[in-house]
C-alpha positions in Angstrom: 66.4 89.9 31.6 62.6 90.4 31.6 62.0 94.0 32.8 58.7 92.9 34.4 60.6 90.4 36.6 63.3 92.8 37.8 63.4 95.5 40.5 66.1 97.5 42.3 67.6 96.0 45.4 67.8 99.4 46.9 64.1 99.8 46.7 63.7 96.5 48.6 66.0 97.6 51.4 64.4 100.9 51.6 60.9 99.5 51.8 59.4 100.1 55.3 58.5 97.0 57.3 54.9 95.9 57.3 52.8 96.9 60.2 52.8 93.5 61.8 56.6 93.2 61.8 57.0 96.7 63.2 54.6 96.0 66.0 56.4 92.8 66.9 59.7 94.7 66.9 58.3 97.4 69.1 56.9 94.7 71.4 60.2 93.0 71.7 61.9 96.2 72.6 59.4 96.9 75.3 59.7 93.4 76.6 63.5 93.5 76.7 63.3 96.9 78.6 60.8 95.5 81.1 62.8 92.3 81.6 66.0 94.3 82.2 64.1 96.4 84.8 62.8 93.3 86.5 66.2 91.8 86.6 67.6 95.0 88.2 64.9 95.0 90.8 65.4 91.3 91.5 69.1 91.9 92.0 68.4 94.8 94.3 65.9 92.7 96.3 68.4 89.9 96.5 71.1 92.2 98.0 68.5 93.5 100.5 67.5 90.0 101.4 71.1 88.9 101.9 71.8 91.9 104.1 68.7 91.1 106.3 69.6 87.4 106.4 73.2 88.2 107.4 71.9 90.5 110.2 69.5 87.8 111.5 72.3 85.2 111.4 74.6 87.5 113.4 71.9 88.3 115.9 71.2 84.6 116.4 74.9 83.8 116.9 75.3 86.7 119.3 72.3 85.3 121.3 73.8 81.8 121.3 77.2 83.1 122.4 75.6 85.1 125.3 73.7 81.9 126.3 77.0 79.9 126.3 78.8 82.5 128.4 75.9 82.5 130.9 76.3 78.8 131.2 80.1 79.1 131.6 79.7 81.8 134.2 77.9 79.4 136.5 81.2 77.5 136.9 84.0 79.9 137.7 86.6 77.1 137.2 85.9 77.1 133.4 86.2 80.9 132.8 87.8 81.5 129.5 87.4 77.9 128.4 85.2 78.7 125.5 87.6 81.2 123.9 90.6 78.9 124.5 89.0 75.8 123.0 87.9 77.9 120.1 91.5 79.1 119.6 92.9 75.6 119.9 90.2 74.1 117.6 90.6 76.6 114.8 94.4 76.5 114.8 94.3 72.7 114.9 91.8 72.5 112.1 94.1 74.6 109.9 96.8 72.1 110.4 94.7 69.0 110.0 92.4 70.0 107.1 92.7 73.3 105.3 89.3 72.9 103.7 87.6 72.4 107.0 88.9 75.6 108.5 87.5 77.6 105.7 84.0 76.8 106.9 82.6 80.1 108.2 80.6 78.4 111.0 83.3 76.1 112.3 84.4 78.5 115.1 80.8 78.8 116.3 80.7 75.1 116.9 83.8 75.2 119.1 82.4 78.1 121.1 78.8 76.7 121.4 79.7 73.1 122.1 78.1 73.2 125.6 75.1 75.3 124.8 72.9 72.3 125.6 73.8 72.6 129.3 71.1 75.3 129.4 68.7 72.3 129.6 70.5 70.6 132.6 69.0 71.4 136.0 71.2 73.8 137.9 71.6 71.5 140.9 73.3 69.0 138.6 75.2 71.5 136.5 76.7 73.3 139.5 77.1 70.4 141.9 80.4 70.6 143.7 80.7 66.9 144.6 80.7 63.9 142.3 77.5 63.2 140.3 75.4 60.1 140.9 74.8 57.6 138.0 71.3 59.1 137.5 72.7 62.6 137.5 75.3 61.6 134.9 72.6 60.2 132.7 71.0 63.6 132.8 74.3 65.4 132.2 75.0 63.2 129.1 71.9 64.6 127.4 73.5 68.0 126.9 75.0 67.3 123.5 71.6 66.3 122.1 69.9 69.2 123.7 72.5 71.6 122.2 72.1 70.1 118.7 68.4 70.5 119.0 68.8 74.2 119.9 71.0 75.0 117.0 69.5 72.6 114.3 66.7 75.0 113.1 69.4 77.3 111.7 70.3 75.7 108.3 73.5 77.7 108.0 74.9 76.0 111.1 74.7 72.4 109.7 78.4 71.6 110.5 78.0 73.2 113.9 75.2 70.8 114.8 77.4 67.8 114.1 80.2 69.1 116.3 77.8 70.0 119.2 76.1 66.6 119.1 79.2 64.5 118.8 81.9 66.4 120.9 81.8 63.6 123.6 82.2 60.7 121.2 85.4 58.7 121.6 87.6 57.3 118.9 87.1 53.7 120.1 83.3 54.0 120.1 82.8 54.2 123.9 81.6 57.8 123.9 78.1 59.4 123.8 75.4 60.1 122.7 75.6 57.8 119.6 78.7 55.6 120.3 80.3 56.6 117.0 83.7 55.1 116.2 86.7 56.3 114.3 86.1 58.2 111.1 82.3 58.0 111.6 82.8 60.8 114.2 82.8 64.1 112.3 86.4 65.5 112.0 85.4 68.7 113.7 84.3 66.8 116.8 87.5 64.7 116.8 89.5 67.9 116.7 87.4 69.4 119.4 87.9 66.4 121.7 91.7 67.0 121.8 91.4 70.8 122.2 88.8 70.5 125.0 90.7 67.9 127.0 94.0 69.8 126.7 92.5 73.0 128.0 90.8 71.1 130.9 94.0 69.5 131.9 96.0 72.8 131.7 93.5 74.8 133.7 93.1 75.0 137.5 90.2 73.1 139.1 88.9 73.1 142.7 90.1 69.6 143.2 93.5 70.0 141.4 95.9 72.5 139.8 96.9 72.6 136.2 98.8 69.6 135.0 101.1 71.7 132.9 101.8 71.4 129.2 104.1 68.4 129.2 102.0 66.2 131.4 98.9 67.1 129.6 100.5 66.3 126.2 101.5 62.9 127.7 97.8 62.3 128.6 96.8 63.2 125.1 99.3 60.8 123.6 98.1 58.0 126.0 94.6 58.5 124.7 95.6 58.2 121.1 93.5 55.5 119.4 91.1 55.1 122.3 89.7 58.6 123.2 91.4 60.5 120.4 92.0 60.3 116.7 95.8 59.5 116.3 96.2 61.8 113.4 94.7 64.7 115.3 96.8 63.9 118.3 100.0 64.0 116.2 99.0 67.4 114.7 98.2 68.8 118.1 101.4 67.8 119.8 103.4 69.2 116.8 101.4 72.5 117.0 102.0 73.0 120.7 105.7 72.1 120.2 106.1 74.7 117.5 104.0 77.4 119.1 101.6 79.9 117.5 102.2 81.5 114.2 102.4 85.3 114.0 98.8 85.5 112.8 97.5 83.4 115.6 97.3 85.7 118.7 94.3 83.8 120.2 96.3 80.5 120.1 99.3 82.3 121.6 97.2 83.5 124.5 95.7 80.1 125.1 99.2 78.5 125.2 100.3 81.2 127.7 97.4 80.2 129.9 98.5 76.5 129.7 102.1 77.3 130.9 
């Protein structure tokens, strides 16, 4: 081999990098270090933001619940109705659609369904006698008012649907939108059964509780017209079997119905 053309490999490996390559290497190291620090700070800020957001959400929910309880307190005959319908609704949702009950905001919808009544004049809301046709027209606006109150909170999207449509009927004769069948959100179809059952098994100034069996008969009679038949079947079965061990709220609601 021509000696002028040969050189030791070790010498090549040991040769220091040129200044430009070294500068680029050093720059990449600094860039990587800074990027890692930015990522760490961003993660920290994200955690802080999530904590603040969760706190704001809980404050909003607490305010809405307080408002709902104030509305309920105006009518002594409905005391405890919000808690019981929430218990019935969540337990029934678990039996009808396991995916639905995993929604973290579903229970809020059951509890806040009548929050729109804050926009109904008190002389109508608390009237002891029958409402006139004009007064009923006003009363029927409460689902829309309630949905408008809750809608600005994006994390309560499914709750808005339930609040707006909890007076729809399976045959399309309900309000405010006259939805029919599966066009009615499932949460609202579930609520309709829970709400009616609790109303029928609670004392009212004009009548006493119907009792469980008679109320279930009314629910069955409304299957396909007022109520979703599938939801009715699941509810009747649930009441017949009773509450599971991990459902103390449902057990308490059923004791009230007896």
